[in-house]
C-alpha positions as CSV (number, residue, x, y, z in Angstrom):
1,M,11.4,-10.4,-24.8
2,P,12.7,-9.7,-21.3
3,R,14.3,-12.5,-19.3
4,L,12.8,-13.7,-16.1
5,T,15.9,-12.5,-14.2
6,S,15.1,-9.0,-15.3
7,V,11.7,-9.0,-13.6
8,R,11.7,-6.9,-10.4
9,I,9.0,-6.3,-7.7
10,P,8.1,-2.6,-7.4
11,K,8.4,-1.2,-3.9
12,T,4.6,-0.8,-3.8
13,G,4.3,-4.6,-4.3
14,I,6.3,-5.7,-1.4
15,A,3.4,-5.3,1.1
16,V,1.2,-7.4,-1.2
17,F,3.7,-10.3,-1.2
18,Q,4.0,-10.0,2.6
19,A,0.2,-10.2,2.9
20,I,0.0,-13.3,0.7
21,A,2.7,-15.0,2.7
22,T,1.3,-14.2,6.1
23,L,-2.3,-14.9,5.3
24,D,-3.6,-17.9,7.3
25,G,-3.9,-21.2,5.5
26,E,-7.6,-21.4,5.5
27,R,-8.1,-17.9,4.0
28,A,-5.3,-18.5,1.5
29,D,-7.1,-21.6,0.2
30,N,-10.4,-19.7,0.3
31,L,-8.8,-17.0,-1.8
32,V,-7.8,-19.4,-4.5
33,A,-11.2,-21.1,-4.4
34,H,-13.1,-17.8,-4.8
35,L,-10.9,-16.6,-7.6
36,S,-11.6,-19.9,-9.4
37,N,-15.2,-18.9,-9.9
38,D,-15.8,-18.6,-13.7
39,G,-18.4,-15.9,-13.1
40,V,-15.7,-13.3,-12.2
41,R,-15.4,-11.3,-15.4
42,T,-15.3,-7.7,-14.3
43,L,-12.6,-5.8,-12.3
44,P,-15.1,-4.5,-9.6
45,T,-16.4,-8.1,-9.2
46,L,-12.8,-9.4,-8.9
47,V,-11.9,-6.9,-6.2
48,E,-15.1,-7.7,-4.3
49,T,-14.3,-11.4,-4.6
50,V,-10.9,-10.9,-3.0
51,R,-12.4,-8.8,-0.2
52,T,-15.0,-11.5,0.5
53,A,-12.4,-14.3,0.5
54,V,-9.9,-12.7,2.9
55,G,-12.5,-11.1,5.2
56,D,-11.0,-8.6,7.7
57,A,-7.4,-9.9,7.2
58,W,-6.8,-7.2,4.6
59,D,-8.2,-3.7,4.4
60,E,-9.7,-2.4,1.2
61,E,-6.5,-0.7,0.0
62,L,-4.5,-3.9,0.4
63,A,-7.2,-5.9,-1.4
64,D,-7.2,-3.4,-4.3
65,A,-3.4,-3.5,-4.5
66,F,-3.4,-7.3,-4.5
67,V,-5.7,-7.3,-7.6
68,T,-3.6,-4.7,-9.4
69,H,-0.3,-6.6,-8.8
70,L,-1.8,-10.1,-9.5
71,L,-3.3,-8.9,-12.7
72,S,0.0,-7.3,-13.7
73,L,1.9,-10.6,-13.0
74,S,-0.7,-12.7,-14.8
75,T,-0.4,-10.4,-17.9
76,L,3.4,-10.6,-17.6
77,A,3.4,-14.4,-17.4
78,I,1.0,-14.6,-20.4
79,G,2.8,-12.0,-22.5
80,H,6.3,-13.5,-22.0
81,D,5.5,-17.2,-21.6
82,F,6.8,-17.4,-18.0
83,S,5.5,-20.5,-16.1
84,A,3.6,-19.8,-12.9
85,E,6.1,-21.8,-10.9
86,D,9.2,-20.1,-12.3
87,L,7.8,-16.6,-11.9
88,A,6.6,-17.4,-8.4
89,N,10.0,-18.7,-7.3
90,H,11.8,-15.8,-8.8
91,L,9.5,-13.2,-7.2
92,A,9.5,-14.9,-3.8
93,S,13.3,-14.8,-3.7
94,Q,13.2,-11.0,-3.9
95,V,11.3,-10.6,-0.7
96,A,13.2,-13.2,1.3
97,E,14.7,-10.6,3.6
98,E,11.3,-9.3,4.4
99,L,9.9,-12.6,5.6
100,G,10.6,-15.3,8.1
101,D,11.4,-18.9,7.2
102,T,7.7,-20.1,7.6
103,E,6.4,-17.4,5.3
104,M,9.2,-18.0,2.7
105,E,8.3,-21.7,2.7
106,V,4.7,-21.1,1.7
107,L,5.0,-18.0,-0.5
108,P,6.2,-19.6,-3.8
109,G,3.4,-22.2,-3.7
110,R,0.7,-19.7,-3.0
111,L,1.9,-17.4,-5.7
112,A,2.1,-20.2,-8.2
113,S,-1.5,-21.3,-7.2
114,L,-2.8,-17.8,-7.6
115,L,-1.1,-17.3,-11.0
116,S,-2.4,-20.7,-12.2
117,V,-6.1,-19.9,-11.4
118,P,-7.8,-20.2,-14.9
119,S,-9.9,-17.0,-14.3
120,M,-6.7,-15.0,-13.5
121,R,-4.9,-16.3,-16.5
122,A,-7.9,-15.4,-18.6
123,F,-8.0,-11.9,-17.1
124,G,-4.3,-11.6,-17.8
125,K,-4.7,-12.6,-21.4
126,A,-7.6,-10.1,-21.8
127,V,-5.4,-7.3,-20.3
128,D,-2.6,-8.3,-22.6
129,V,-4.8,-8.2,-25.7
130,S,-6.4,-4.9,-24.7
131,Q,-3.1,-3.2,-24.3
132,E,-1.9,-4.0,-27.8
133,S,-1.6,-0.3,-28.8
134,D,1.1,2.3,-29.0
135,R,-0.7,4.6,-26.6
136,L,-3.0,3.7,-23.6
137,L,-5.4,6.3,-22.2
138,H,-4.8,7.2,-18.6
139,T,-7.1,10.0,-17.7
140,S,-9.2,12.6,-19.6
141,R,-10.6,15.9,-18.6
142,V,-12.4,18.9,-20.2
143,I,-11.6,22.3,-18.8
144,T,-14.1,25.0,-19.5
145,D,-13.3,28.7,-19.1
146,I,-14.3,32.2,-20.2
147,R,-11.8,34.1,-22.3
148,P,-12.2,37.9,-22.5
149,V,-12.1,39.7,-25.8
150,F,-10.5,43.1,-25.6
151,G,-10.8,46.0,-28.0
152,N,-8.0,48.2,-29.2
153,D,-7.7,49.9,-25.8
154,V,-6.7,47.1,-23.4
155,E,-7.1,49.5,-20.5
156,R,-10.9,49.5,-21.0
157,E,-13.1,46.6,-19.9
158,P,-13.5,43.7,-22.4
159,I,-15.9,44.1,-25.2
160,G,-17.0,40.5,-24.9
161,A,-16.0,37.0,-24.1
162,V,-16.0,33.5,-25.5
163,I,-16.5,30.2,-23.7
164,S,-13.8,27.8,-24.6
165,H,-13.2,24.1,-23.8
166,T,-9.9,22.2,-23.6
167,L,-9.9,18.5,-23.9
168,R,-6.9,17.1,-22.1
169,L,-5.8,13.5,-22.5
170,D,-3.1,11.9,-20.3
171,Y,-1.8,8.6,-21.8
172,F,0.9,6.0,-21.4
173,E,3.5,5.7,-24.2
174,H,6.6,3.5,-23.7
175,G,6.0,3.4,-20.0
176,E,5.8,7.2,-19.6
177,V,2.8,9.4,-19.0
178,R,2.4,12.0,-21.7
179,T,-0.3,14.7,-22.3
180,V,-2.0,16.2,-25.3
181,S,-4.6,18.9,-25.4
182,F,-7.2,20.0,-27.9
183,A,-9.2,23.3,-28.1
184,L,-12.9,22.7,-28.6
185,N,-15.9,24.9,-29.3
186,T,-19.5,24.1,-28.6
187,R,-20.0,22.4,-31.9
188,D,-16.9,20.3,-31.3
189,L,-18.3,19.2,-28.0
190,A,-21.5,18.1,-29.6
191,E,-19.7,16.2,-32.3
192,L,-17.5,14.5,-29.7
193,K,-20.5,13.6,-27.6
194,K,-22.2,12.1,-30.7
195,T,-19.2,10.1,-31.5
196,L,-18.8,8.7,-28.0
197,D,-22.6,7.9,-27.7
198,R,-22.3,6.0,-31.0
199,A,-19.2,4.1,-29.8
200,Q,-21.1,3.2,-26.6
201,A,-24.1,2.0,-28.5
202,K,-21.9,-0.2,-30.7
203,G,-20.3,-1.6,-27.6
204,N,-23.7,-2.5,-26.2
205,T,-24.6,-4.1,-29.5
206,L,-21.5,-6.3,-29.4
207,S,-22.1,-7.1,-25.7
208,N,-25.5,-8.4,-26.6
209,L,-24.0,-10.4,-29.4
210,L,-21.5,-12.0,-27.1
211,D,-24.3,-12.9,-24.7
212,R,-26.3,-14.5,-27.5
213,V,-23.4,-16.7,-28.7
214,E,-22.4,-17.4,-25.1
215,L,-18.9,-15.9,-25.4
216,T,-17.4,-14.4,-22.3
217,E,-16.9,-10.7,-22.2
218,F,-14.1,-9.4,-20.0
219,D,-14.9,-5.9,-18.6
220,L,-11.6,-4.2,-17.7
221,S,-13.1,-0.9,-16.7
222,Q,-12.4,0.3,-13.2
223,G,-15.9,1.6,-12.5
224,E,-17.4,5.0,-12.4
225,S,-15.2,8.0,-12.3
226,D,-15.4,10.5,-9.4
227,D,-14.8,13.5,-11.6
C-alpha cells in the first residue's frame, strides 16, 4: 500500500486545484450541497451537477476535469484508507507555490469537504470495486477492409477478394496502455454481437432487480461513444 507522502498531483490536475481554491465562497458551498444529492448516481449526471453548481465560473472542460480528478482522489482515499483531511492537506501543500495566501487558507478545507461528501465516497468505492481486475478496457474498434486474393501470376488482377474484420482492444495493465487484436469473419461478428446482446440483456435484468429491491446502481459509463 502506498504511503500518503508518495501521492503526487499530476500536471493536468493543478488547474483543477487552482479552480477549487479560487471559486467564490457561495459557489463552493453550492458545489458541496449539489454533490450531496443522493440522486447523483451516473457520471453524466455528476458532471451536469457540477456544471449547474458552479455556473459560468468554470467552462465545460474544467468541470469535466474536476469530476475526473475528484473521483480519482475519492477512489484513492477509499482504496488506501486515507482520511479526507490528511489527503486534502497533503495535496494542498503541493500547489502552495501556485496560490496566494487566501487561496491556500481555504483549499485544504474545501478539498476535505468535497472528499467527505457521501455521494462522492460512494462513487469512489464503486470505482474501486469496478476496477478490481488485471486489465481494464480503454477503447475498442472494429476495422473492416477488403483483402485481394491473387492467383499464381501476381502481375494479373486479383481473382477475388475477402472482407475481413479486425477487433482491436486497447486496455490498461499495470498503469500502461496495451493493445490486442483479433481477426474476425462474418460469422465471428454475428457470434460476438449475440454475446454482447445477451450480456446487455442480463445487465438490464439485474438493473430491474436492483430497482425492485431498492438497491442503488452506480452507472460508471461515460455516455455514448462518438465512433
